[in-house]
N, C-alpha and C positions, 0 to 999 in steps of 0.2 A: 082240705086244710082249714082249721078254724082260726079265728082271730087270736085266740089264746095261745095256740101253737106258734103263730107268727110273732106274738109278743115275746115269748120265751126264746125264740130264735134271735130276735133283736138283742135281748139281754145277754144271751150267750156270746154273740158277736162282740159286743162291747167289752165283756169281761175277758174273753180270750185275747182280744187285741191288746188290752191293758197288760195282761200277764206276759204276753209275748214281748211287748215293748220293755217291760221292767226286767225280764230275763236278759235281753240283749244289752240293756243299759248296764246291768250288773256285771255282765261279762266284760264289757268295755271298761268299766271302772276298775276292774282287777288289773288292767294294764297301765293305769295312770302312773305307777311308780316304776315302770320298766326302764332299764338302762337305754339310753339313746343309741341307735345304730351308728356305726362309725361315720357314715356319710352325713349324719345330722348333728354330730357332736359340737360343731362350731356354731350352731344356731343359738343355743343358750349357754351361759356360764352357769356355775353351780347355783348361785343365788337366784338367777332368772328361772332356772328349771324348777326350783322349789316353789317359786311364785306361780309358775305355770301349773304345777301339780296341785297347789292349793286352790287355784282358780277353777280347775276342772272338778275337783272334789266338791267345792262350794256349789258350783252349777249343778252337779249331779244330785246333791242332797236337796237343793231347792227344786229341781225337776221332779223328784219323788213327791215332795210336798204339793206342788201345783197339780201334777197329774192325778194324785190321790184325791185332792179336793174336787177336781173336775169330774172324775168318775163317780164319786159319792153323790155329787150334786145331780149328775145325769141320771143315775139309777134311782135316786129319790124322786126326781121329777117324773120319771116313767112310772114308778110304782105307786105314786100318789096322784096319778092322772093329771099331771101338770098341764099337758097339752089340751086336755078337755077344758080345764079351768081358763087357760088363755084364750082358747077358741070361743068360749062363752062370753068372755069380756069383749072380744072383737065383734061378736054378733049382736051385742047390746048397742053398739054404735052404728051399725049399718046392716043392710040386707044385700048390698052389692058384693058379689064374690071377690071382686078385685080389691075393694076397700077392706073387706074382712081380712084378706090375705096380707095386705100391707100393714094393717094394725097388728095382726097376729105376729108377723115376723119382726115388726118394729118393737113390740113389747119384749120378745125373746132376745133380740139383739141388744137392746138398751140394758135390760136387767142383767144379761150375761156379762156385758162389758163392765157394768158397775161392780159386779161381784168379783171380776178378775182384775180390776184396776189396782187394788192394793198390792197384788202380786207383781204387776207390771211396774208399779211405783217402787217397790222394794228392789226389784231386779235392777232398775235404772239408777236409783239414788242411794242404794246401799251396796249391792254387789259390784256393779260396774264402777261405781264411785270408789269403792275400796281398792279396786285393782287399777285405777287410774284411767279408765276408758271414758267415763261419762263426762260429757260437756253440755248435756241438756239442762236448760233451766226449768224451773217449775212452771213458768209461764209458757215456755215452748211445749212442755209435756201436756198441759191443759189444752192449748190451742191445737196441738196435733190430734187430741181426742175429739174435739169439737169438729175439726175439719174432716176427720175420718167418719164421724157420724153423718155429717152433711153429704159427703160423697157417697156413702153407702145408701142413704135415703134417696138421693137424686139418681145415681147410676143404677145401683142394685134394685131400688124400688121401681124405677122406670122400666128396666128390663123384665122384672118379675110381672109387672102389670101387663105389659105387652104379651108375654108368654101365656098368662091366664086368659087374656082377651082372645088370643089365637085359639086356645083350647075351647073356649065357649063358642066361638064362631065356626071352627073347622073340625072339632071333635078329634077323632083318631089321627088326623093328618097335621095336627098342631105342631108335631115335632119338626116337620119340614120347614115351617115358617119360623119356629123358634131357632132352629139350626141356622137358617139364613140370617136371622137377627144377630145371633151370637157371633157368627162368622164375620159379619160386617163390623160389629163392635170390636172384635179381637184384632182384626186387620187395622182398623182405625186407631186403636190404642197403641199397637206396635209402631204405627207411623208417627203419631203425634203425642205420645205419652210425655216425652221429654219437654215438648213445647207447651202443653196444656196443663198437665198434672203436677210435674215436678216443681214449677214455679210457685205452686200453692204452699209448698213445704220448704223449699230451698231457693237460695239465690244462685243463678247461673250467670257466668260472664265468659266472653270469648277469651281463650288463652292469649296472653299478651305476646306481641312480637318479640322475638329474641331467640337465643340459641336453642332452647328446647323446641319451640315451634318450628324452627328451621330444620332441626334434626328429624322431627316427625314428618314434615312435608317432604324432605329428601328421601326418607325411607318409603313413604307412600308412592312417590314417583317411581322408585326402582321396581315396585311390584304392580305398577299400573292401577293404583287404587286412588281415585279422586277423593280427597279428604279436605274439604274447606271448612267444615264446621267442627271446631275443637273447642269444647267448653270446660270450664272449671266450676265445680259445684262446692258449696261450703259444707262439706261433710263434717268438718270440725265443729259445726254448730251443735251436733248431737253426740259425736263419739270421736275417739282418736283412731278408730279402725279405718282402714283405707280400702278403696275399690276403684274400678274403672269399668265402663261398659259401652257397647255400641247400641244404637237404637235407630229405628227408622229404615226406610228404603229410598232408593232413587235420590231425588233432590232433598229429601228429609233425612238423609243419612248423616249421623253425627256421632262423635265420640265424646264421652263425658269423663273427665278425670276428677276424682276427689282431691280437694286441696291437701288432704292428709297424705295422699299418694305422692304428690309432688314434693311434700316436705320429707317423706320417709325415704324416697328413692333418688338416685342420681339420674342424669339424663339418659345414659345408656340403658339403664334398667327400665326406665319409663318407656323408651322406644321398644324395648324387648317385650314388655307387657302388651303394648299396642300391636306389635307384630303378631302376638298370640291371638289378640282379638280380631285382627285382619284375617288371620287363618280361619277363624270360625266363619267369617263372611265369605271368604274365597271358597271354602269347602262346602258352602251352602248349608251349614249346620243350622243357621237361623231360620232358613226357609223350611228345612226338615222339621224343626221343632214346631213351627207355626202350623204347617200342614198336619203333622201328627196330632197336635192339640185340637185342631178343627175336626179331624176325622174321629178322634176319641169322643169329642163332644157330640158329634152326630150319632155315633153308636149308642152312647148313654141316653140321649134324648129319644132314640127309637125304642130302646128297651123300656124307658119310662112310659112311652105311649102305650105299650102293651099291657101295663099294669095299673096305670094311674086311675082308670075308671073303676077298678075293683074296690068295693067298699071295705074289703078286708084290711086294706092298708090303713085307712083311717081308724077302723075299729080296733086294730092291733095297738094303737096308741090311746085307746079309751074314748075315742070320739065316734059316736054312733052315726052322725050325719056325714056321709061321704063328701069329702071336699078336696080340692086340688092341693091346697097348701099343707094340710095335715098328711095327705097321701105322699106328698113330695118329701116331707121329713122322714116318713117311714121308709120310703124307697131309698133315700140317701143312706140311711143306717144299714139297710139290707145290702145295698150295693157296695158298701165300703170295702169288703174283702176283694172285690173285683178291681176297685179303684187302686187298692194297694198293689195288686199284681201289675196293673198297667204302669203304676208309678215306678215299680222295681225295674220293669223293662225299659222305661224311659231313662232311668238312672244308668243302666248298662250302656245304652247308646251315648248318654252324656259323658260318661267316663272315657269311652272310646273316642269321642269327639275332642275331649281335652288333650289326649295324646296326639291326635292329628294336628290340632292347633299348635301344640308345643313343637311338633316336628316342623311345621310350617315356619314358625318363628326361628327355629334353629337353622333351617336351610336358607331362608331369605334374609335373616339378620345374624344373630349370634345366639348360641345356647347358653353361654356362661352368665351373661348379665340377666337372663331370665331365671337361671338357678339362684343367683344371689338375691334377685328381687323376691322370689318365692320364699326364700329363707327369711329375709327381712320382714316380709308381710306376716309370715307365720310367727316369728318372734314377737312382733309388735301387737299381735292379737292373742298371744299366749296360747297358740293352737296346740291341740293334742297331736303329738308326733308319733304316738305308739297305739293307734286305735285297734280294737279287735276286728278281725276280718269280717265277722258276722255283722258288726255295727257298720262297717264300711259298705257292705253289700246292701244293707237295709236303708241306709240314710245318706250316703255320700253321692253327690252328683259329680264330684271330681275324684280322681285318683288321690291317694295319699301323697304327701310331700316326698317321701322316700321313693315311691313308685315313679313319680314324675321326674325326679332327679336321675334315677337309673335309666329311664327312657331317654332323657336329654343327653346323657353321657354315652349312650350307645353309639358305636361308630357305624 
């Protein structure tokens, strides 16, 4: 196989993936105006449903614009030997392979982010604003960008530097060391993300003593689930959309409630949502996802180790000098179809786990308040209640609202 053949394979993968996504998006869009199923007719009134349809249509059209811009930019960059251009800039500043890689990825990351920032700005301050979701200030938007760049540079750059160092020192066995590094980092972040990273972007405070906390504690005791750390996060700082999540293990186990969730739901509904989250914990879904992620990373790194030394990877992107960083880009593009398949498999497991967590909440608490909470959350986020099955299969990590309600109402 020649580097030219490999180049055209990369181009074909990018174009086929784009067409596939647009076809599925178009199929989904045809269902935006479907009549609501009987079980969901109390979610929206007529005015709210029209608003939901308008929101979906607006997001769909904007998605076509952003994805089209992205693929045109990507193809132009490939066809005009953009990677060679950036690689030459990086090599003008250093001969050290680690520094070259960091400069290379730094340039690509910053330029890419600058080019896509207008779309992000429009989405936040025009679309989300129009439909009443946005609470982000321009100051917060800019600070989030700067913090995101710094985190990418420190964490992403640090991990990349170590992986390249492993490669230079151990050769074909670098994947084992890289896998160990990524595993430690993944477990660490699962344990301490809420304590170390979240405070950089949001304020967290312990849930105040009172009826809600008492109800949560009482439920936790009935299922033998020690839950001392219950925090409220200021999600309303950026959006009116609500959420809740578990994080950490052992002594670092905590539940985080968005303040918007507390405002949108009554106490019974909040406890039902938490019962669902406890179900994930009790059914060991969090452990499964963590282990699966680590194993998939190991497999990917092993496959990478088989090809990364082949100069064809770099040459396929127009760079004659074989290098780890350019080869990594080519490998990621070639590996993307496999990543998509593994993503689909993980989504299948995820949807199954959601049913199991719903069942757990229904058995150990109540099903009805979970149903009403799901309806309220769907209404408040103007969710699509009539998605196309193909779109659900490709993109949904959760079953549809209708599927979850039917499952919760099963005897």
